[in-house]
N, C-alpha and C positions, 0 to 999 in steps of 0.2 A: 773361437766362441761364435755362436750365431749372431748375425747382424741385427735381426729383428728385435724390436722392443719387447714383444711377447714371444716366448719360446714354449714349446710343448715339453712334457716330461720325457718324451722319446728323444728329442733333440738334446736335452740335458744329459740323459744317460749316455748318448753317443759321444757327447763332448767329454764327459768324465772318463770314458774308456779310451779316449784318443791319446796318441803320443804327445800331442801339443799340450794337453792338460797336465800331463806329468811334468813337462818342461815348465809350465806355468807354476806348478807347485814348488819346483826347485827355485825359481825366481822369488816366489813368496817367502821361502825360507831365507834366501839371501837378504831380501828386504827386511825380514824380521830382525836379523842380526844387525844390519846397517842402521835401521831406524832406532833400535834399542840403544845402541852405542851413542847415536846422536842425541836421543832423548836423555840419556844419563848425563852427557856433557852439558846439555841445555839446562836441565834441572839443577845440576851441581853448580853451574855458573850462576844461576839465580840465587841459590843458597849462599854462595860465597859473596855475591854482591850485597845481599841483605845483611850478612854478618859483618862485612867490611864497612858498610855505611852506618849501621846502627850499633855496632859493638866495637870494632877495632879502631875506626877513625876517631870516634869520640874519646876513646881511651888514649890514643896517640896525642890528642889535643889537650889532654889533662883532665878530661871528664871520666874519672875512674869508676864512678858509681852509676854509670849509664849516661845516655845522651841528655842534654838539657831540654827543658820543656819546649823551647822554640825550634829544636833541631829539625823537625819534620817539615817546617815551612819552606826553607830553601830547597830541601831534598825533593819534595813533591812538586814544587814549581818547576824544578829541573826535569822531573819526570814528564810533566805536561809539555814542556818545550821539545824534549826529544821525541815524545810520541807524536806530536804535531808534525815534526820533520819527517818521521817515518811514514805518516799517513799522506802528507802533501807532496813529498819529494821522492819517495821510493815506490817501486812497483808494489801492487797488491793491496793498497789502501790500508796497510797495517794489519790486515786480517779482518775477520768478520766482526760485526758490531755485537758486543756481548748482550745488549738489551734484547736481541733476537734469539737468545738461548744458544743451543748448539745446532748450528745450521750448516748443511752442506748443499743447499739448494743451488748454489752457483757452480756445482761440479767440483772435480778435483782441483786442489791448489797447484798452480803451475810453478815449476822450479824457480822461475824468474821472480816470483812474488815472495819468496822466502826471506829475502833480505829485509824487506819492510816488516813482515810478520815477526821475525825474530827480534829486530831492533825495538819495535813497539812493545813486544812482550817483555824484553829485558828491562826496558825503562819502566813500564807499568808495574810489573810484579816484583822486579828486583828492588825498586825504590819504595815499595810499600803501599801502592794503591790497592784498593779493596777488590781485587779480582784474582782468579786462580790461573794455573798454567794449562788446564786441560784443552781449551780451544786452540791455543797456539801449537800445542803438541800434536793435536789431530791434524792441523794444517801442515806441520813439519813432516809428519809421517806420510801424509798424502803427497806432498811435493817430492819427497825423497823416493817414494814408490814410483812416481812418474819418471823421475830422473834416472832411476835404475834401468827401467826398460828402454828409455831413450838412448842411454849409453850402450846398452847391450845390443839393441836392435832398433834402428831408427825407423824401419818400415813396419813395425808392429802395429796391428789394428788398434783403433781408439779404445775398443772394448777391453783389450788386454791392459792398456794403461789405466783404465778405470778400475779394473779388478785389483791391480797391484797398488794403486793409490789407496783403495779401501783396505788392502792388506797392511799397508804402512800405517794407516790410521788405527787399525786393530792393534798393531804392535806397540804404537805409542801409548794408546789408552791402557793397554795391559801393563806396561811398565809403570805407569802412574798409579793405577788402581791396585797393583800387585795381584791381579787376577785376570787370566784370559777370559774367564766366563763373564765377569762384569764388563770387560771390554767388548765382548761379543754382543751382549744384550744392549749396551748403550749404542754401539755403532749400528746395529741392525735397526733400532728404533730411530736413530738420527737419519739414516739413509732412507728408511721406509721401504725396505725390500720385502718381498713376499712372493709366494708362488714358486714355480720351478726355478726361476733365476736365483732364488735365495741360496740354493746349494752351490751354485757356481761361484758365488762370492764368499759364502760361509767357509768352505773348505780351505781356500788359500788364506783367508783372514785368520781362521783358527790356527793354522800352521804357523803363520807369521807371529801371532800373539803368543803361541806356546814357545816358540824359539826365543821370542823377546823376553818372556818371563824367565827363561833359563839364563839369559844374559843378565837380567836384573838381579837374580839370585847370586850369580857368580861375581858381579861387580864388587859386592861388599867384601868378599874374601880376597879378590885380586888386589884391590886398592886399599882396603882397610877403612874406607869411607862408608858411612851409613846413609841409607836412603830414607830414614825415619823423618828427616827434616822436611821432605817434600812429598813422599809417597803416602797414599792414603791407606791406613791399616785399621784393624779392629780397635774399637774403643775399649780400653782397659778400665777396670775398677767398677764396672756396673754390677749391681747385685743380681743374683739369679732370680728369674721370673718364670714361674712354672706354668700358670694358666690364668687367663683373664676372667673377670666376672662382669655382671651387668653394669656396675659402676664404672669399670674401666672402659667399656664401650661408650657409655655416655660422655665421660670426660674426653675420650678420643675424638668423638665427633665435634665437641666444642673446641678442642685444641686445633683440629684440622681446619675448622672454619676460620678461627682467629689467624692462624698462620697463613692460610690461603688469601684472606683479605689483605693482610699486611704485605704479602709478596706481590699481589696484584697491584697494590699502590706503589710499591718500589719499582716494579717493572714499568708501570705506566709513566711514572716520573722519568725513568731512564730513557724511555722512548721519546718523550717530549724534548728531552735535553739534546738528543742526537741532532735534530735540525738546528737548534739554537747554536750549538758549539761549532757546527760545520761552517758557519758563516765566516768566523775569524778564529781559526784553530790556534794560531800562534799566540793569540792574546787570551782566548777563553780557556784553552786547556791548562796553561799554567795557573789561571785564576781558579779553575776547578780543583787543581792540586792544592792550592792554598786553602780553599774551603774545606777540603778533606782533612788537611793538617789542622785547621782551626777546630774542626769537630773533635779530633783526637785530643787536642789541648784542652778543650772545654770539658771533655769527659774526665780527664785526669783532675782538673780543677774541681769538678763537681763531686767526684767519688773518691779521689785519692788513689785510684788504680792506675797502672801505667798507661800512657797514651798509645802504646803499641797494641793494646787490646782492640782498638778501633781500626788500626791499620792492618795491612796484609790480608791474605785470603782466609786465614783462620783455621785451616784443617789441623795444623800442628798444635793449636791451642785447645782443641776440644778435649783431649785426655786430661790436661791440667785443669781445665774448667770443671770437669766431672769430679776429679779426685779432691779438688779444693772448694767444692760447692758450699761447704759450711762456712767459708770465709766471705761469701757473697750474700748480701741481703737481697730481698725481692726487689727493692727499689733500685739497687745498683744493677741488677740483671736487666731490669726494665730500661734503665738509662743506656746500658750497653746496646740493647736492641735498637733504641731510638737513634743514638749517635752513629752506630755502625750501619744501621739501615739507611740513614740519609746519605752517609758516605758511599754506601754500596750503590744507591740510586744514581748519584753523580758519576760514579765510576762506570756503571753500566752504559750510560749515554755518552761518555766523554772519551774514555781510554780504550785500550784493547787488551783482552784477556778472556778468561773463562768465568762464567757465572756460577758454576756448580759449588765450589768450595765455600765461598761466603754464604751461599744459601744453606748449606749443611750446617755451618757454624751458627747462623741465626736461628735455624730450626732447632738445633740442639739447645741453644740458650732458652728459647721459648719452652722447650721440653723440661728444662731444669726448673723454670718457674712453675709450670703446670704440675710438676712432680711434688709440689708442696700442697696441692689440693687434697682434701680428705678423701681417702679411699683410692688414690691414684699413685702408682709407684713411679719413681724417677726413670727406671729402666725402660718401660714401654713408652713413657712420655717423650724421652729423648729420641727413640726410634721413630715414633709417629711424627714428631716435629721435623726431623730431618727429611723423612719421606715426603711429607706434605709440602715442604719448601721446594724440594727438587721437582716434584710433580708439577707445580705451578710455574716455576722459573724455566724449566727445560721442556715442559709439555711432554714428558716421557714417563708415563705412569709405571710401566714395567721396570724401567731402569731405577726409578725411585724406590720401588719395593725391594728390588734385589740389593741395591746399595745399602739401604737402611737395615735390611735383614742380615747381611753379611757383616756390616760394621758392628752390630750388636749380637752376633751369633754366639759369643762367649757367655752370654747371660742366659742362654736357653732359647727354646723355640716358642715360649709362651707369648712373646710380643708379636709374632708374625700375623695372627689374625687381626690384631689391632692395627698393625702397619698397613695391611691391605685395605681395611675399612677407611682409615685416615687418608690414605693415598687417593682412593676413589672419590671421597668427599672433596678433598682439596683440588683434585684434577677437574672435577665437574664445575666447581666454583671458578677455577681459572679459565676453563673453556667458555663459561658463560659470560664472564666479565672482561676477559682480556682477548682482544682480537689477535689472530695469528700474525706472526711477523711477515713483512713483505718479502717476496722472493729476492734472494741476494743475487747480485751480478757476479759472474766468474771473476776470480782473483787473477788479474792479468796485469801486464805491464802498462804503465802510463805512456801516452805518446811522447 
């Protein structure tokens, strides 16, 4: 690959036609298989930890009707302690700070940093903190991509390692989102690539994510295990929505504004917490875990709904929330947003994980509330709520549109114009009120 930061279309064409690029594509396919298998193991381990801690262990201790109300207090305190150890004592700072969105500003994740990233993610996500797995997965894919080329050829140019790191991130995101196209859109926006160099990264990335998607499809039949507990799939149970009218556009703008302002507040709080917690992580991270657990307990006491609704990343709960919306009052939905939103803010600034899935859940919950408004259907309201939340939290408008559109694709294309309008409104509000995250330092080993 060319060494210069700026390359011409002629250089790109010559690179693509070279023998070295064919070899690079081969390595990208290998990375796709390798990363997808690792991603499956990582996500399945998180799923088993969650089930073991919140289902099997309480049952073994005699709580056959679910964990007691106090159960999450010691669990989340332990999550804080383990995460603090991963951040302070292991390489890589535990991964990137989720309050900064999905950031790769620090460059590819180094293989030596993966131990800290994985341990922090297992403690955070596996034990019920309000964050998702996408950021650790992207770091895992990046680190394994770099490791692959280092094992195969130690003298490979840095540009090759960068491309294969991106290919690994493509494959990991594809496995999680169940779509190479969503993975491509997200990763290209995250990395900020454009111009002639886009093709050089896009081709290996798409190949790796396509191979990875094949692995994810095959894992279910080979193992008999389902990825539905952690992979993001279409929201079922939404009514068909054919076309919007003027009232739909009016409510969409109002909903996008409300979601954007709420997300700006949550992210701002999360960023303020980052510096506070960093002073004494071994004390303040367990304290943050206890507060998150306390919020979950308070929600159950106030509404009668399970405390687990406030915990976890939330993507697996969206279909159940939609299909059982008749059992939720407007007040209960509002309290869910308040309690989970505060827990989300604490998690963004304290723990390590991805910000996307809780944002999707909170946006969908806001959409369910807005769907009760006169002349506004639940179907477009959910799609707009999810897109608006993702656009503000991640600062990736195209990714927000694609995710929301594909998650609600089964209900027809009528929501798509509203999703686009809502995303633009929310994104502009977020850009205006929320400063961009500071550039991250590369994930490297501590001295």
